[in-house]
C-alpha positions in Angstrom: 20.5 1.5 -8.3 18.6 0.3 -11.6 14.8 0.3 -12.0 13.4 -2.6 -12.8 10.8 -2.2 -15.9 6.9 -2.3 -14.5 4.9 -5.7 -15.8 1.8 -6.6 -15.6 2.5 -9.2 -13.2 4.9 -7.7 -11.1 1.8 -5.1 -10.0 -0.4 -7.3 -9.5 2.6 -9.4 -7.3 3.4 -5.7 -6.0 0.0 -4.8 -4.3 -0.8 -8.6 -3.6 2.3 -7.9 -1.1 1.8 -4.4 -0.1 -2.5 -5.9 0.8 -0.7 -8.5 3.0 1.7 -6.3 5.2 -1.3 -3.4 5.4 -3.7 -6.3 7.0 -1.1 -7.7 9.9 -1.8 -3.3 11.3 -5.1 -2.9 12.6 -6.1 0.8 11.5 -8.5 2.1 13.5 -9.2 4.8 11.8 -10.0 2.8 8.1 -13.0 1.2 9.6 -16.0 1.8 7.7 -14.0 4.0 4.8 -15.3 3.6 1.6 -13.7 6.6 0.1 -10.5 4.8 -1.4 -8.8 8.7 -1.8 -8.7 8.8 2.2 -7.6 5.6 3.0 -4.1 6.6 0.0 -4.1 9.7 2.1 -3.7 7.9 6.2 -1.7 4.6 4.2 0.1 6.6 1.4 3.3 8.5 4.1 3.6 5.5 5.9 4.0 3.0 3.4 7.2 6.2 2.4 8.4 6.3 5.7 8.8 2.5 5.5 11.0 3.0 2.1 13.0 5.7 3.8 
């Protein structure tokens, strides 16, 4: 599979899709969390599993 070139528009599209998909889950572990590193540490493994 050939990777597409990442453009600003494509990045925005993918970020929007990611936010919409993740907003459907009730991640109680993240309620009140303001540390973006903590959020990334929690979300990234889940996103990786989905793309396998």
